[in-house]
PyMOL Python script that loads the backbone (N, CA, C, O; Angstrom):
from pymol import cmd

cmd.read_pdbstr("""\
ATOM      1  N   UNK A   1      -5.693   1.671   3.577  1.00  0.00           N
ATOM      2  CA  UNK A   1      -5.090   2.523   3.381  1.00  0.00           C
ATOM      3  C   UNK A   1      -5.575   4.085   3.922  1.00  0.00           C
ATOM      4  O   UNK A   1      -4.890   5.108   3.943  1.00  0.00           O
ATOM      5  N   UNK A   2      -6.762   3.928   4.278  1.00  0.00           N
ATOM      6  CA  UNK A   2      -7.249   5.522   5.366  1.00  0.00           C
ATOM      7  C   UNK A   2      -6.715   4.988   6.975  1.00  0.00           C
ATOM      8  O   UNK A   2      -6.967   5.775   7.887  1.00  0.00           O
ATOM      9  N   UNK A   3      -6.072   3.831   7.299  1.00  0.00           N
ATOM     10  CA  UNK A   3      -5.317   3.102   8.312  1.00  0.00           C
ATOM     11  C   UNK A   3      -4.264   3.452   8.422  1.00  0.00           C
ATOM     12  O   UNK A   3      -3.812   3.891   9.479  1.00  0.00           O
ATOM     13  N   UNK A   4      -3.388   3.300   6.970  1.00  0.00           N
ATOM     14  CA  UNK A   4      -2.235   3.785   6.856  1.00  0.00           C
ATOM     15  C   UNK A   4      -1.746   5.143   7.076  1.00  0.00           C
ATOM     16  O   UNK A   4      -0.657   5.482   7.539  1.00  0.00           O
ATOM     17  N   UNK A   5      -2.841   5.961   6.623  1.00  0.00           N
ATOM     18  CA  UNK A   5      -2.817   7.818   6.482  1.00  0.00           C
ATOM     19  C   UNK A   5      -2.968   7.576   7.749  1.00  0.00           C
ATOM     20  O   UNK A   5      -1.866   7.164   8.113  1.00  0.00           O
ATOM     21  N   UNK A   6      -3.739   7.586   8.721  1.00  0.00           N
ATOM     22  CA  UNK A   6      -3.989   7.478   9.776  1.00  0.00           C
ATOM     23  C   UNK A   6      -2.468   7.013  10.875  1.00  0.00           C
ATOM     24  O   UNK A   6      -1.973   7.684  11.781  1.00  0.00           O
ATOM     25  N   UNK A   7      -2.193   6.127  10.537  1.00  0.00           N
ATOM     26  CA  UNK A   7      -1.038   5.505  11.704  1.00  0.00           C
ATOM     27  C   UNK A   7       0.457   6.471  11.474  1.00  0.00           C
ATOM     28  O   UNK A   7       1.030   7.086  12.374  1.00  0.00           O
ATOM     29  N   UNK A   8       0.863   6.407  10.090  1.00  0.00           N
ATOM     30  CA  UNK A   8       1.851   7.078   9.427  1.00  0.00           C
ATOM     31  C   UNK A   8       2.181   8.388   8.900  1.00  0.00           C
ATOM     32  O   UNK A   8       3.283   8.923   8.780  1.00  0.00           O
ATOM     33  N   UNK A   9       0.947   8.831   8.591  1.00  0.00           N
ATOM     34  CA  UNK A   9       0.675   9.952   7.950  1.00  0.00           C
ATOM     35  C   UNK A   9       1.584  10.272   6.265  1.00  0.00           C
ATOM     36  O   UNK A   9       2.323  11.138   5.797  1.00  0.00           O
ATOM     37  N   UNK A  10       0.986   9.033   5.842  1.00  0.00           N
ATOM     38  CA  UNK A  10       1.012   8.896   4.531  1.00  0.00           C
ATOM     39  C   UNK A  10       0.368   8.521   3.718  1.00  0.00           C
ATOM     40  O   UNK A  10      -0.138   7.399   3.687  1.00  0.00           O
ATOM     41  N   UNK A  11       0.210   9.708   2.578  1.00  0.00           N
ATOM     42  CA  UNK A  11      -1.195   9.725   1.342  1.00  0.00           C
ATOM     43  C   UNK A  11      -1.081   8.602   0.512  1.00  0.00           C
ATOM     44  O   UNK A  11       0.068   8.164   0.472  1.00  0.00           O
ATOM     45  N   UNK A  12      -1.900   7.997  -0.162  1.00  0.00           N
ATOM     46  CA  UNK A  12      -2.366   7.072  -1.038  1.00  0.00           C
ATOM     47  C   UNK A  12      -2.962   7.384  -2.413  1.00  0.00           C
ATOM     48  O   UNK A  12      -4.183   7.378  -2.264  1.00  0.00           O
ATOM     49  N   UNK A  13      -2.672   7.633  -3.591  1.00  0.00           N
ATOM     50  CA  UNK A  13      -3.307   7.885  -4.474  1.00  0.00           C
ATOM     51  C   UNK A  13      -3.310   6.655  -5.109  1.00  0.00           C
ATOM     52  O   UNK A  13      -2.182   6.238  -5.372  1.00  0.00           O
ATOM     53  N   UNK A  14      -4.509   5.741  -5.530  1.00  0.00           N
ATOM     54  CA  UNK A  14      -5.104   5.063  -6.159  1.00  0.00           C
ATOM     55  C   UNK A  14      -4.659   5.358  -7.728  1.00  0.00           C
ATOM     56  O   UNK A  14      -5.242   6.348  -8.170  1.00  0.00           O
ATOM     57  N   UNK A  15      -3.944   4.856  -8.477  1.00  0.00           N
ATOM     58  CA  UNK A  15      -4.057   4.804  -9.837  1.00  0.00           C
ATOM     59  C   UNK A  15      -4.631   3.545 -10.940  1.00  0.00           C
ATOM     60  O   UNK A  15      -5.006   3.618 -12.111  1.00  0.00           O
ATOM     61  N   UNK A  16      -4.505   2.340  -9.951  1.00  0.00           N
ATOM     62  CA  UNK A  16      -5.412   1.003 -10.361  1.00  0.00           C
ATOM     63  C   UNK A  16      -5.793   0.242  -9.590  1.00  0.00           C
ATOM     64  O   UNK A  16      -5.004   0.241  -8.645  1.00  0.00           O
ATOM     65  N   UNK A  17      -6.507  -0.373  -9.453  1.00  0.00           N
ATOM     66  CA  UNK A  17      -6.931  -1.771  -9.195  1.00  0.00           C
ATOM     67  C   UNK A  17      -7.929  -2.414  -9.348  1.00  0.00           C
ATOM     68  O   UNK A  17      -8.964  -1.960  -9.836  1.00  0.00           O
ATOM     69  N   UNK A  18      -7.700  -4.046  -8.791  1.00  0.00           N
ATOM     70  CA  UNK A  18      -8.573  -4.946  -9.418  1.00  0.00           C
ATOM     71  C   UNK A  18      -8.880  -6.056  -8.228  1.00  0.00           C
ATOM     72  O   UNK A  18      -8.016  -6.511  -7.478  1.00  0.00           O
ATOM     73  N   UNK A  19      -9.792  -6.278  -8.214  1.00  0.00           N
ATOM     74  CA  UNK A  19      -9.859  -7.229  -6.624  1.00  0.00           C
ATOM     75  C   UNK A  19     -11.118  -8.400  -7.142  1.00  0.00           C
ATOM     76  O   UNK A  19     -12.133  -8.005  -7.715  1.00  0.00           O
ATOM     77  N   UNK A  20     -10.906  -9.636  -6.888  1.00  0.00           N
ATOM     78  CA  UNK A  20     -11.254 -10.956  -7.645  1.00  0.00           C
ATOM     79  C   UNK A  20     -11.580 -11.789  -6.426  1.00  0.00           C
ATOM     80  O   UNK A  20     -10.860 -11.539  -5.460  1.00  0.00           O
ATOM     81  N   UNK A  21     -12.484 -12.707  -6.248  1.00  0.00           N
ATOM     82  CA  UNK A  21     -12.628 -13.704  -4.984  1.00  0.00           C
ATOM     83  C   UNK A  21     -12.235 -15.153  -5.981  1.00  0.00           C
ATOM     84  O   UNK A  21     -12.440 -15.359  -7.177  1.00  0.00           O
ATOM     85  N   UNK A  22     -11.804 -15.729  -5.272  1.00  0.00           N
ATOM     86  CA  UNK A  22     -11.287 -17.111  -5.905  1.00  0.00           C
ATOM     87  C   UNK A  22     -11.269 -17.664  -4.776  1.00  0.00           C
ATOM     88  O   UNK A  22     -10.783 -17.253  -3.722  1.00  0.00           O
ATOM     89  N   UNK A  23     -11.905 -18.777  -5.046  1.00  0.00           N
ATOM     90  CA  UNK A  23     -12.186 -19.648  -3.494  1.00  0.00           C
ATOM     91  C   UNK A  23     -12.807 -18.968  -2.153  1.00  0.00           C
ATOM     92  O   UNK A  23     -12.673 -19.018  -0.930  1.00  0.00           O
ATOM     93  N   UNK A  24     -13.411 -18.440  -2.941  1.00  0.00           N
ATOM     94  CA  UNK A  24     -14.114 -17.118  -1.392  1.00  0.00           C
ATOM     95  C   UNK A  24     -13.021 -16.693  -0.460  1.00  0.00           C
ATOM     96  O   UNK A  24     -13.142 -16.603   0.762  1.00  0.00           O
ATOM     97  N   UNK A  25     -11.676 -16.379  -1.328  1.00  0.00           N
ATOM     98  CA  UNK A  25     -11.116 -15.385  -0.703  1.00  0.00           C
ATOM     99  C   UNK A  25     -10.668 -14.117  -1.646  1.00  0.00           C
ATOM    100  O   UNK A  25     -10.166 -14.426  -2.726  1.00  0.00           O
ATOM    101  N   UNK A  26     -10.756 -13.196  -1.447  1.00  0.00           N
ATOM    102  CA  UNK A  26     -10.443 -11.727  -2.139  1.00  0.00           C
ATOM    103  C   UNK A  26      -8.569 -11.738  -2.637  1.00  0.00           C
ATOM    104  O   UNK A  26      -7.571 -11.652  -1.922  1.00  0.00           O
ATOM    105  N   UNK A  27      -8.687 -11.862  -3.930  1.00  0.00           N
ATOM    106  CA  UNK A  27      -7.208 -11.557  -4.365  1.00  0.00           C
ATOM    107  C   UNK A  27      -7.222 -10.444  -5.206  1.00  0.00           C
ATOM    108  O   UNK A  27      -8.158 -10.375  -6.003  1.00  0.00           O
ATOM    109  N   UNK A  28      -6.298  -9.468  -5.196  1.00  0.00           N
ATOM    110  CA  UNK A  28      -6.169  -8.026  -6.292  1.00  0.00           C
ATOM    111  C   UNK A  28      -5.205  -7.739  -6.264  1.00  0.00           C
ATOM    112  O   UNK A  28      -4.332  -8.371  -5.669  1.00  0.00           O
ATOM    113  N   UNK A  29      -5.000  -6.556  -6.974  1.00  0.00           N
ATOM    114  CA  UNK A  29      -3.410  -5.744  -7.259  1.00  0.00           C
ATOM    115  C   UNK A  29      -3.689  -4.636  -7.075  1.00  0.00           C
ATOM    116  O   UNK A  29      -4.783  -4.414  -7.593  1.00  0.00           O
ATOM    117  N   UNK A  30      -3.182  -3.567  -6.483  1.00  0.00           N
ATOM    118  CA  UNK A  30      -3.474  -1.859  -6.749  1.00  0.00           C
ATOM    119  C   UNK A  30      -2.238  -1.488  -6.988  1.00  0.00           C
ATOM    120  O   UNK A  30      -1.230  -2.049  -6.559  1.00  0.00           O
ATOM    121  N   UNK A  31      -2.288  -0.507  -7.698  1.00  0.00           N
ATOM    122  CA  UNK A  31      -1.072   0.022  -7.876  1.00  0.00           C
ATOM    123  C   UNK A  31      -1.270   1.649  -7.327  1.00  0.00           C
ATOM    124  O   UNK A  31      -2.252   2.352  -7.565  1.00  0.00           O
ATOM    125  N   UNK A  32       0.097   2.091  -6.421  1.00  0.00           N
ATOM    126  CA  UNK A  32      -0.664   3.124  -5.687  1.00  0.00           C
ATOM    127  C   UNK A  32       0.807   4.391  -5.832  1.00  0.00           C
ATOM    128  O   UNK A  32       1.935   4.075  -6.212  1.00  0.00           O
ATOM    129  N   UNK A  33       0.422   5.646  -5.464  1.00  0.00           N
ATOM    130  CA  UNK A  33       1.392   6.331  -5.129  1.00  0.00           C
ATOM    131  C   UNK A  33       1.358   7.170  -3.820  1.00  0.00           C
ATOM    132  O   UNK A  33       0.510   8.000  -3.491  1.00  0.00           O
ATOM    133  N   UNK A  34       2.692   6.688  -3.010  1.00  0.00           N
ATOM    134  CA  UNK A  34       2.620   6.970  -1.728  1.00  0.00           C
ATOM    135  C   UNK A  34       3.030   7.810  -1.376  1.00  0.00           C
ATOM    136  O   UNK A  34       4.105   7.969  -1.956  1.00  0.00           O
ATOM    137  N   UNK A  35       2.783   8.834  -0.465  1.00  0.00           N
ATOM    138  CA  UNK A  35       3.440  10.661  -0.698  1.00  0.00           C
ATOM    139  C   UNK A  35       3.360  10.380   1.280  1.00  0.00           C
ATOM    140  O   UNK A  35       2.499   9.848   1.980  1.00  0.00           O
ATOM    141  N   UNK A  36       4.883  11.127   1.662  1.00  0.00           N
ATOM    142  CA  UNK A  36       5.126  11.133   3.209  1.00  0.00           C
ATOM    143  C   UNK A  36       6.750  11.444   3.294  1.00  0.00           C
ATOM    144  O   UNK A  36       7.561  11.660   2.394  1.00  0.00           O
ATOM    145  N   UNK A  37       6.879  11.393   4.481  1.00  0.00           N
ATOM    146  CA  UNK A  37       8.038  11.445   4.884  1.00  0.00           C
ATOM    147  C   UNK A  37       9.220  10.150   4.712  1.00  0.00           C
ATOM    148  O   UNK A  37       8.656   9.127   5.101  1.00  0.00           O
ATOM    149  N   UNK A  38      10.018   9.972   4.465  1.00  0.00           N
ATOM    150  CA  UNK A  38      10.916   8.806   4.046  1.00  0.00           C
ATOM    151  C   UNK A  38      10.620   8.130   5.201  1.00  0.00           C
ATOM    152  O   UNK A  38      10.013   7.113   4.867  1.00  0.00           O
ATOM    153  N   UNK A  39      10.741   8.182   6.381  1.00  0.00           N
ATOM    154  CA  UNK A  39      10.498   7.198   7.816  1.00  0.00           C
ATOM    155  C   UNK A  39       9.562   6.969   7.719  1.00  0.00           C
ATOM    156  O   UNK A  39       9.403   5.792   7.395  1.00  0.00           O
ATOM    157  N   UNK A  40       8.606   7.575   7.848  1.00  0.00           N
ATOM    158  CA  UNK A  40       7.146   7.125   7.259  1.00  0.00           C
ATOM    159  C   UNK A  40       7.194   6.003   6.446  1.00  0.00           C
ATOM    160  O   UNK A  40       7.152   4.820   6.782  1.00  0.00           O
ATOM    161  N   UNK A  41       7.317   6.666   4.958  1.00  0.00           N
ATOM    162  CA  UNK A  41       6.976   5.525   3.980  1.00  0.00           C
ATOM    163  C   UNK A  41       7.882   4.300   4.423  1.00  0.00           C
ATOM    164  O   UNK A  41       8.081   3.471   3.536  1.00  0.00           O
ATOM    165  N   UNK A  42       8.222   4.159   5.151  1.00  0.00           N
ATOM    166  CA  UNK A  42       9.421   2.922   5.384  1.00  0.00           C
ATOM    167  C   UNK A  42       8.275   2.118   6.769  1.00  0.00           C
ATOM    168  O   UNK A  42       7.955   0.933   6.678  1.00  0.00           O
ATOM    169  N   UNK A  43       7.972   2.690   7.526  1.00  0.00           N
ATOM    170  CA  UNK A  43       7.549   2.255   8.548  1.00  0.00           C
ATOM    171  C   UNK A  43       6.059   1.444   7.954  1.00  0.00           C
ATOM    172  O   UNK A  43       5.657   0.295   8.137  1.00  0.00           O
ATOM    173  N   UNK A  44       5.424   2.698   7.110  1.00  0.00           N
ATOM    174  CA  UNK A  44       4.059   1.834   6.152  1.00  0.00           C
ATOM    175  C   UNK A  44       4.359   0.721   5.436  1.00  0.00           C
ATOM    176  O   UNK A  44       3.499  -0.159   5.417  1.00  0.00           O
ATOM    177  N   UNK A  45       5.416   0.539   4.814  1.00  0.00           N
ATOM    178  CA  UNK A  45       5.553  -0.369   3.911  1.00  0.00           C
ATOM    179  C   UNK A  45       5.671  -1.481   4.507  1.00  0.00           C
ATOM    180  O   UNK A  45       5.138  -2.480   4.025  1.00  0.00           O
ATOM    181  N   UNK A  46       6.630  -1.561   6.065  1.00  0.00           N
ATOM    182  CA  UNK A  46       6.281  -2.761   6.770  1.00  0.00           C
ATOM    183  C   UNK A  46       5.219  -3.075   7.260  1.00  0.00           C
ATOM    184  O   UNK A  46       4.988  -4.283   7.312  1.00  0.00           O
ATOM    185  N   UNK A  47       4.529  -2.434   7.618  1.00  0.00           N
ATOM    186  CA  UNK A  47       2.775  -2.493   8.193  1.00  0.00           C
ATOM    187  C   UNK A  47       2.259  -3.241   7.105  1.00  0.00           C
ATOM    188  O   UNK A  47       2.088  -4.448   7.276  1.00  0.00           O
ATOM    189  N   UNK A  48       1.911  -2.586   5.723  1.00  0.00           N
ATOM    190  CA  UNK A  48       1.610  -3.380   5.048  1.00  0.00           C
ATOM    191  C   UNK A  48       1.991  -4.915   4.782  1.00  0.00           C
ATOM    192  O   UNK A  48       1.186  -5.750   4.368  1.00  0.00           O
ATOM    193  N   UNK A  49       3.392  -5.172   5.095  1.00  0.00           N
ATOM    194  CA  UNK A  49       4.327  -6.438   4.644  1.00  0.00           C
ATOM    195  C   UNK A  49       4.234  -7.529   5.884  1.00  0.00           C
ATOM    196  O   UNK A  49       4.837  -8.596   5.993  1.00  0.00           O
ATOM    197  N   UNK A  50       3.419  -7.003   6.655  1.00  0.00           N
ATOM    198  CA  UNK A  50       3.033  -7.132   8.388  1.00  0.00           C
ATOM    199  C   UNK A  50       1.631  -7.880   8.482  1.00  0.00           C
ATOM    200  O   UNK A  50       1.326  -8.786   9.258  1.00  0.00           O
ATOM    201  N   UNK A  51       0.821  -7.251   7.457  1.00  0.00           N
ATOM    202  CA  UNK A  51      -0.531  -7.509   7.056  1.00  0.00           C
ATOM    203  C   UNK A  51      -0.494  -8.463   6.417  1.00  0.00           C
ATOM    204  O   UNK A  51      -1.489  -9.173   6.562  1.00  0.00           O
ATOM    205  N   UNK A  52       0.646  -9.021   5.366  1.00  0.00           N
ATOM    206  CA  UNK A  52       0.232 -10.074   4.398  1.00  0.00           C
ATOM    207  C   UNK A  52       0.035  -9.012   3.365  1.00  0.00           C
ATOM    208  O   UNK A  52      -1.093  -9.295   2.960  1.00  0.00           O
ATOM    209  N   UNK A  53       0.418  -7.983   2.695  1.00  0.00           N
ATOM    210  CA  UNK A  53       0.332  -7.851   1.482  1.00  0.00           C
ATOM    211  C   UNK A  53       1.450  -7.598   1.148  1.00  0.00           C
ATOM    212  O   UNK A  53       2.052  -6.736   1.787  1.00  0.00           O
ATOM    213  N   UNK A  54       2.082  -8.246   0.067  1.00  0.00           N
ATOM    214  CA  UNK A  54       2.914  -8.112  -1.000  1.00  0.00           C
ATOM    215  C   UNK A  54       3.405  -7.041  -1.384  1.00  0.00           C
ATOM    216  O   UNK A  54       2.480  -6.516  -2.003  1.00  0.00           O
ATOM    217  N   UNK A  55       4.444  -6.230  -1.429  1.00  0.00           N
ATOM    218  CA  UNK A  55       4.918  -4.794  -1.873  1.00  0.00           C
ATOM    219  C   UNK A  55       5.716  -5.341  -2.512  1.00  0.00           C
ATOM    220  O   UNK A  55       6.525  -6.196  -2.154  1.00  0.00           O
ATOM    221  N   UNK A  56       5.446  -4.609  -4.129  1.00  0.00           N
ATOM    222  CA  UNK A  56       5.986  -4.497  -5.100  1.00  0.00           C
ATOM    223  C   UNK A  56       6.877  -2.669  -4.957  1.00  0.00           C
ATOM    224  O   UNK A  56       6.009  -1.797  -4.994  1.00  0.00           O
ATOM    225  N   UNK A  57       8.257  -2.105  -4.823  1.00  0.00           N
ATOM    226  CA  UNK A  57       8.213  -0.650  -5.308  1.00  0.00           C
ATOM    227  C   UNK A  57       8.415  -0.331  -6.793  1.00  0.00           C
ATOM    228  O   UNK A  57       9.613  -0.234  -7.059  1.00  0.00           O
ATOM    229  N   UNK A  58       7.753  -0.174  -7.644  1.00  0.00           N
ATOM    230  CA  UNK A  58       8.221   0.131  -9.260  1.00  0.00           C
ATOM    231  C   UNK A  58       8.716   0.849  -9.480  1.00  0.00           C
ATOM    232  O   UNK A  58       9.138   0.812 -10.635  1.00  0.00           O
ATOM    233  N   UNK A  59       9.146   2.214  -8.565  1.00  0.00           N
ATOM    234  CA  UNK A  59       9.587   3.611  -8.683  1.00  0.00           C
ATOM    235  C   UNK A  59       9.811   4.312  -7.243  1.00  0.00           C
ATOM    236  O   UNK A  59       8.774   4.308  -6.580  1.00  0.00           O
ATOM    237  N   UNK A  60      10.908   4.908  -6.607  1.00  0.00           N
ATOM    238  CA  UNK A  60      11.088   5.683  -5.782  1.00  0.00           C
ATOM    239  C   UNK A  60      11.098   6.829  -5.602  1.00  0.00           C
ATOM    240  O   UNK A  60      11.231   6.794  -6.825  1.00  0.00           O
ATOM    241  N   UNK A  61      11.094   8.069  -5.271  1.00  0.00           N
ATOM    242  CA  UNK A  61      10.712   9.220  -5.632  1.00  0.00           C
ATOM    243  C   UNK A  61      12.090   9.970  -4.923  1.00  0.00           C
ATOM    244  O   UNK A  61      12.738   9.169  -4.250  1.00  0.00           O
ATOM    245  N   UNK A  62      12.494  10.975  -4.945  1.00  0.00           N
ATOM    246  CA  UNK A  62      13.598  11.633  -4.506  1.00  0.00           C
ATOM    247  C   UNK A  62      13.195  12.574  -3.304  1.00  0.00           C
ATOM    248  O   UNK A  62      14.049  13.268  -2.750  1.00  0.00           O
TER     249      UNK A  62
END
""", "prot")
cmd.dss("prot")
cmd.show_as("cartoon", "prot")
cmd.util.cbc("prot")
cmd.orient("prot")
């Protein structure tokens, strides 16, 4: 998330996180609040998806 901040000026507040190791592979989930302008939020979302992160938007702000 530090890289997302540096690249896109999007801040992340972690509300929940859990990581487990399954067959020597880290698997987990996080609930985040991302803040930034709409363009940078979209770019950050794309970067996360390209990095193999499944992103689910629970709620979009105004």
